[in-house]
N, C-alpha and C positions, 0 to 999 in steps of 0.2 A: 504494500500500500504506500504510494507516494503522497506526500503532503507538504505544503510550505509551512515553515515554522510559525510565521505570524498568523496563519489561519487558525492554528490552535489557540493562540492568545486571544484573537478576536472573538472566537466562540466562547471562551471562558469568561471574558469580560462582558460579553452580551448576557450570558447566563446570570452572572453576578448582578449586573445592572437591572436585569429583569426582576430579580428578587426585591429590588428597592422600588421600582416603578416601571410602568409600561412604556418602553422606549422603542421606537422604530429605528432600525439600523440597516443601512444599505452599504454593502461592500462588494467589490469585484475581485476575483482571484484569477490571474493568468497562469494556468497550470503548465503552459508551455515555456515559461520563462525560467528555465533551469540553468544556472550558471556554475554549478560545481557541487561536489560532495561536501558534506559537513564532517568534521573530525569526530570520530567516535569517542575521543578522550575528553570531551567537555562534560561528560556525565560522571564527574569524579567526586570523591569525598576525602576528608582528612582523617588521619588517625584520631581515635581508635575505631571509627565507624566501620561496621561490617554490614553490608546490605546485599540484597539480591538483585539490585538494579544498577549498581555502579559499573563503570567501565574502566575506572582508573582510581588509584589510591595513593595519597601522599603521606609519607611519614615526615612530618614537619612541625613547626611551631617553635615557641621560645625555648622549650626544653632541649631542642636539638642543637642549639648553639654550643652548649657545654656538655654534649653527650659523649660518653666514653664507651666505645663499642667493646672494649676488652673486658670490662666488668659490668656494663650496662648501667653505670652511674650517670646521673645528669643533675644539673643545677637549675633550680626554679627561678633564680634571680628575684626581682621585685614581686613576681607573681605570688611567691609563698616564702617569705622570710629568708631568701637566699639559700634555701635548703638543698643540699646534695643528698640524694637518696635513691631509692629503687622505683621511683614513679614510672619510668618508661616500661620496664618489664611488667609491673603491676597492671598498668592501664591496658597493656596488650594481652593480658590473661596468661602470662607465663607462670607456671607453677613456682611457688616461692623457693622450692628446693633447687630450682635452676636459675635463680636470679643472677648468680655470679658466672654462669657459663659464657665464655667469650662468644659474642655474636648472636646470642639467643634472641635478642630483641629484633635484630635485622632478619634472621631466618624465620621467626614467627610471623612477622609482618609480611614478608614476601611469600611465604607458604600460603597464607590466607589469600593473597592476591592471585597466586597461581590457581588456587582451588576455584576462584571465581572468574578466571580468565581476564584479570584486570592488569593494566599497566601499573608497574611499581615505580614510584618516584621517591628516592631516598635523599635525605639531607646530609651533607657532609660539613663538619665543623670547620670554620675558617677564621674565627676570631683570634686564635692563638693558643687557647687553653681549653681543657676539658676537666670535668670533675674527676678527682682522683679517688674519692672515698664516698661513703654513704652515711656520714656521721652527723647530718643535719646542717644547721645554720653555719654559713661561712661568715665570720665576723669581718668588720672593716679592716682590722689588723692583719687579716689573712687574704687580702686582695692579691690576685695573681701578679707576679709569680710568688708562690708560697707552697708549703707542703700540702695544701688542700687541692692543688691542681697539678695536672700533667701537661707538658707542652705538646702542642699539636704541630707535627712536621710533615710536610707532604711526601718527601722521599726518604726512604730508610737508608739506602746506600749500602746495604748488605743483604744476605739471603733472607727471604721471608720464612716465617713459620706460621702454621695454621693455629697453633695454640700460643698466642703472643705472651711475651714477658711482661707481666703486670707489675713488676718491681723496678723497671728501668726508668720510670717517670716520664716516658715519652709515648705518644700515640702517633703511629705512622699511617697516613692516609693511603699510601700505595699498598701497605700490608693489609689494610681493611679491604681495599678493592680486590686484592689477590684472594683473600678469604671468600669473598662473594663469588668471584669468577671460578674458583676451585669448586665451590659448592653447586653453582648453577650454570656455569658457562658465561660466555660474553653476551652482550645485548642483542646480537643478531640470532641467538638461538631461541628455541621455544620457551626455555625456562629462565633465561638471563634477565637480570635487572635492566630495565630499558633506559632509565634516566636518573640523573643526580642534580640536586640543587646546591648551589654554593652558599650554604648557610641560610640564615633566616633574619630578615629585616635588619640589615647591618647599620642603617642610619640610626637605629634605636639602641644599639649595643650599650652605649654609655648610660642610657636610661633604664633599660630592662636588665642589663647584666653589669652593673658598675663594679662588681668585685671580680669579674672576669676580664672585662675590657674597660678600664677606668678612664681612658682618654677619648675625647670626642673624635670620631672617625673623620679622616680627610679623604678627599677623592683620590689623591695619590696612593694612600694606603690601600683603599678598597681596590683600585685597579691593579696594583702590584699583587695583592693576595689573590684576586680573581684570576688574573692571567696565569699565575703559577699553579693554582689549584686546577683550573681548566686543563692546562697542559698535562698535569699529572693524571687526570681522568683519561684523557685521550691517549696517553702513553700506555696506560694499562688496558684500556678497552676503547679502541678507535670507533666502535659502533655505538657506544653509549651517547645519549643526548645530554648535553650540559645546559642547565637552566640557571639564569642569573639576571639581575642581582637581587631578586626577591624583595623588592622595595615595599614598605608598609603602606604608603599612601602619597597623597598629592604633594606634600612638602618635600618628601624625598625625591619625587619625580622632578620637582623644580630645581633644587640646588643641593640635594643630599642633606636635607634638614639644616640648611644654612652652613654648610661646610666651610671651614676657614679659608680654604684654597679655591673656592668657587670662582673668585675673581680671575684666577689663572685660566679659566675656561669660558667664562661668560661672554668674552668678546667674540668668541667663535661659535658658541652654541646657545640656543634659546633656552634649553632645559638640560638638566643633568642626564635624563634618559637619552638625549641626542648624543651627548659626550660619551656616555657609556658605550653605546652602540658603535660609534666611530672608533673609539680607542680599542675596543675588542676586535673590530675589523682590522685595524692597523696591526695589532698583535698577531692576529691570525695570518695576515699576509707575511709577516716576518717569520712566523713558525712554519709556514708552508701548508697549514691545514686549519680547518675551522675550529675555533675554540669555544664559540658560543652558538648553540643551536636554537635556544628558546629564550626570548626576552620575557622575564617573569616578574609580575607585580601582584600586589594585593589591592583590593578595592572594597571599602566599606562605606555605606551611606552616611552622610554627614548631617542631614536635617534632623532636628531634635526629635527624639522618641522613636525613630524608625528602627534603629538597631537595638531593639528591646522587645519586650513582650507587650508593649502598649498597643491595644486594639481599639482605642477610641476612634470615632469616625474620622476626625481630622488627620490623625496620624496614619490610619489605615489608607486613606485616600492618597496621602503623600507617599506612603510605602509603595503603592501600586504604580505611582507615576515616576518614582526616582530612578528606576532602571533606564529611563530615557537619557540620563546624563551620559550614558555610554555611547549614544549614537545620534541623538536628536539635537540639531543645531538651533532649534526654536525653543528648546526647553531650558529654563533657568531654575535650578534646584535652590531650595531655601536654605542656603548655607554660605559660609565665607567663600567656598570654592565657586559657587554659583554667582555670588555677588561680584567677585573680583576677576574671575577667569572665564566667564561665559563668552561664547559657547564652549563648553568643556569637551563634548564629543570625544571622550577618552579613547575609544577604540579607533576612531578615524585618526586621531593625533598619533597614537602609537604605531599604527600601521603605516602612516605616511613617514614617520621617523625611521622605521625599519627600511622602507623603500629607499629613502635618501641616504642613510648612513651604513646599513649593513643588509643589503638585499638577500633574501633567502632565509633570514631568521624568522622563526615561528613566534607566536605570542601565547602567553599563558597567564591566567589569573588563578593562582593557587590558594588564595584565601578570599572569600567574599561571603556575605550573609546579610539578608534583608530583614531578619528578625521575624517574630510572630509565627513560629513554625506550627503552632496549634490553632491558627486562624486562617480563614480563606484569603485575607490580604497578603499574608506571607506566602501562601501557595501560589497566588497569582503573580506576585513579584518574582518568585522562583521560576515559574513557567516562562515569564517574559525574559528573564535573564538567560535561561537556557536557549530560548529562541534567538536572542540577540547574539550570544556567543557563536551560534551556528551560522547566522546570517553574515556576520562580520569577520569570519575567518579565524576565530580563536582556536588554537590547536589543543590546549589542555586547560581544564578548569576543575577545581576541587572546592566544594563548599565547606566552610568552617561550621562547626557546631552541629546542632540537631539535624538529623535526616529522617525524622519520623513524621507521622500524621500528614498534614497538608504538603509537607516537603516531599515525602515519599510519593504522594499522589502526583505531584508535579513531575518528578522524574519518570514515574510509570506512564504518564501520558506519552512520553517519547519511547520508553524502554519496554513497556508491557501494557500496551493500550487496550488489549482485549482480555487481560487476565490469564492468558495462555503463554506468557513469555515471548510474545511477538513484539518486535520493535518496529516503529515506523521507519520506512526507507526515506530518510529526510534529505532534502536538497535545499540549497539556497534559492530563494525566489525574489 
């Protein structure tokens, strides 16, 4: 069954509106205007969600910045008392007796993805340190470098071992990748891990993880770390897709959250995302192979009350409209972004930036959420977002937070429209 994505949204909106009042709606669909296939990876979810409708899964979030694959320790940063603990294996359902098994969090996550035929996207730490222990709160006096952290180094420079040395105070990224490749094969095989993100929301490290990365990030530091980590991934698995820079939101898109060295780039580039793409392209040209496969960002709604459980009429109406910020040049969202930067048309801007600065790069939104998962307004916003991702060429998207109730229904409209596990054959229209 072929259908245009916006036809689904129009029908849902019509049904919802009809519940409120009798409204006559006329629309016309040109079913012959097919311009390309939609990526199957836009129906993704974030850890720890396990669903029967997803096509992709991301192991990411703040916890992954300080994640230690060797003993499965991670640090919560400001989210929870700067605690280093067993949160990652616990949230993934690893038996407590296996919490210290090297790589068990990674294999548990990927095995679940394989069982559902999902694309696995793993996050690699890049900030410089990872949790060494699981002893709880890291005090200010224990800010890295200290005995509470291990250093993260991209290349080991000596033979790999599958059971890593947990006493050497170092975590090697290439040894981590070797562990994964040994267990599952490279990304071009049926069981290999397909993609890796270069850390999580780096512009916020100094705010979310001040005891791991206490200095404000500069563009020069981010680019140096990104280029070296991307090269490490490609050296270990040339088929793997590299995602970056996993920016948290609009201020990071603009100037990397007011980076102190933005002035070194602002004369050439309109926004940091432009600079990032061009600098990664230049580094790729020098290396002789592509270092960045997917430009990765996060996008949360800014209008008051939308990213919450508020289901009042005013907020619900705003929630159902705010996905238009992604594509509609006539829409002005009720936020500082809408006030100062309209028309935002985020997907148009990012796609145009890719075309200008690093053609062939794909686009992903690995965190987004429109709130109210238990209300029809949240469901309609989710349906609209999925339709927009398909129409405007997003390659990979993974929703943050709840995937239940109306959210699950929104996914199933695309993935299981008849209750018999049949997915719509979707095309851009």
